[in-house]
C-alpha positions as CSV (number, residue, x, y, z in Angstrom):
1,M,71.8,81.4,81.2
2,D,73.4,82.7,84.0
3,I,74.8,86.2,83.3
4,P,77.0,87.7,86.0
5,K,76.6,91.1,87.3
6,K,79.1,93.2,86.6
7,A,81.4,94.2,89.2
8,V,82.2,98.0,89.6
9,D,85.9,98.4,91.5
10,Q,85.7,101.7,93.2
11,I,89.0,102.6,93.2
12,I,89.6,101.7,89.4
13,T,86.5,104.0,88.8
14,E,87.8,106.8,90.9
15,V,91.4,106.4,89.1
16,R,89.7,106.6,85.6
17,R,87.8,110.0,86.7
18,H,91.1,111.4,87.5
19,K,92.6,110.7,84.5
20,H,89.7,112.0,83.0
21,E,90.1,115.0,84.7
22,I,93.5,115.6,83.8
23,S,93.1,114.7,80.2
24,E,90.5,117.4,79.8
25,A,92.7,120.0,81.2
26,F,95.5,119.6,79.1
27,G,92.4,119.0,75.9
28,F,93.1,115.7,75.5
29,D,96.7,116.6,74.2
30,V,99.2,113.6,74.9
31,M,102.3,115.7,73.4
32,A,101.0,119.0,75.7
33,L,100.7,116.4,78.7
34,G,104.6,115.3,78.0
35,R,105.6,118.5,78.0
36,S,103.9,120.1,80.8
37,L,105.6,116.2,82.9
38,Q,108.8,117.1,81.7
39,Q,108.9,120.7,82.6
40,R,107.8,119.7,86.2
41,E,110.9,117.3,86.6
42,A,113.3,119.1,85.5
43,G,113.6,120.9,88.4
44,D,113.0,118.0,91.1
45,P,115.9,116.5,92.7
46,R,114.3,113.3,93.0
47,V,114.3,113.2,89.1
48,K,117.4,111.4,87.9
49,T,118.4,111.1,84.2
50,Q,120.8,109.2,82.4
51,G,124.0,111.6,82.6
52,D,123.1,112.2,86.4
53,D,125.3,109.0,87.5
54,P,128.7,109.7,87.8
55,V,129.4,105.9,88.4
56,A,128.0,105.0,85.0
57,E,129.8,107.9,83.1
58,A,133.0,106.2,84.5
59,K,132.2,102.7,83.3
C-alpha cells in the first residue's frame, strides 16, 4: 500500500500561526476578540453599516 507523504503548505502554516497568536492575545475568548474588532471598526471610515447608505434608506 502506498501512503503519500503529508503535504505542508507554508502559507497555510503561517496563517494558522498568526491566527493562534491573535487568539492567544485575547485568551481564546471569541467575544473579547469580536468586541475588539467592533471598536477598531467604529472609527474607520472605510467600514459601512446598514444605516450608512442614504440611497438604500430612500427606497
